[in-house]
C-alpha positions as CSV (number, residue, x, y, z in Angstrom):
1,M,79.3,114.9,128.5
2,P,82.5,113.2,129.7
3,V,82.2,110.5,132.3
4,L,84.8,109.2,134.7
5,S,86.1,105.8,133.7
6,E,86.1,102.8,136.1
7,Q,89.9,103.4,136.6
8,D,89.4,107.0,137.4
9,M,87.0,106.2,140.1
10,R,89.2,103.5,141.5
11,V,92.0,106.0,141.6
12,L,90.0,108.6,143.4
13,R,88.6,106.0,145.9
14,F,92.1,104.6,146.4
15,E,93.4,108.2,147.2
16,R,90.9,108.6,150.0
17,S,92.9,105.9,151.9
18,T,95.5,106.6,154.5
19,W,99.0,105.0,154.8
20,R,100.9,104.6,158.0
21,T,104.3,103.3,156.8
22,V,106.7,104.5,154.1
23,G,106.2,102.7,150.9
24,A,102.9,101.0,151.9
25,K,101.0,103.2,149.4
26,E,103.3,102.6,146.5
27,H,103.1,98.8,147.1
28,A,99.3,99.0,147.4
29,I,99.1,101.0,144.1
30,A,100.9,98.2,142.3
31,E,99.0,95.4,143.9
32,M,95.4,97.0,143.8
33,L,95.6,99.1,140.7
34,G,98.2,97.2,138.6
35,I,100.1,100.4,137.8
36,S,103.3,102.0,138.8
37,A,103.3,104.7,141.4
38,T,104.7,107.2,138.8
39,R,101.8,106.5,136.4
40,Y,99.2,106.6,139.4
41,Y,100.5,110.2,140.3
42,Q,100.3,111.3,136.6
43,L,96.7,110.0,136.4
44,L,95.8,111.5,139.7
45,N,97.2,114.9,138.8
46,E,95.4,115.0,135.5
47,L,92.2,113.7,137.1
48,I,91.8,116.4,139.7
49,D,91.6,119.0,137.0
50,T,88.4,117.6,135.6
51,P,85.0,118.7,136.5
52,E,83.9,115.1,136.5
53,A,86.3,114.3,139.4
54,L,85.3,117.4,141.3
55,K,81.6,116.2,141.1
56,F,82.5,112.7,142.0
57,D,84.4,113.6,145.2
58,P,84.5,117.4,145.8
59,V,86.2,117.4,149.2
60,L,89.1,115.1,148.0
61,V,89.6,116.9,144.7
62,K,89.7,120.4,146.5
63,R,92.1,119.1,149.1
64,L,94.4,117.6,146.4
65,R,94.2,120.8,144.3
66,A,95.1,122.9,147.4
67,R,98.0,120.6,148.3
68,R,99.3,120.8,144.6
69,A,99.0,124.7,144.8
70,R,101.0,124.8,148.1
71,R,103.8,122.6,146.6
72,Q,104.0,124.7,143.4
73,R,104.2,128.0,145.4
74,M,107.0,126.5,147.5
75,R,109.1,125.8,144.4
């Protein structure tokens, strides 16, 4: 059975945070996770489709899936 990697869990924990200023999240992504914002969002988007992520943090994953679905409908 697949398991979330340490990086996967860090990405999900990081996404729980809130950011008050423009650019603060992108700066924190680079500082705390050591990856670009683009790569972060790619990983996050793939991650929220996994059952492991849903089990790890169902509230966050469902919220992110709903947000993505709203954006897709708006296009």
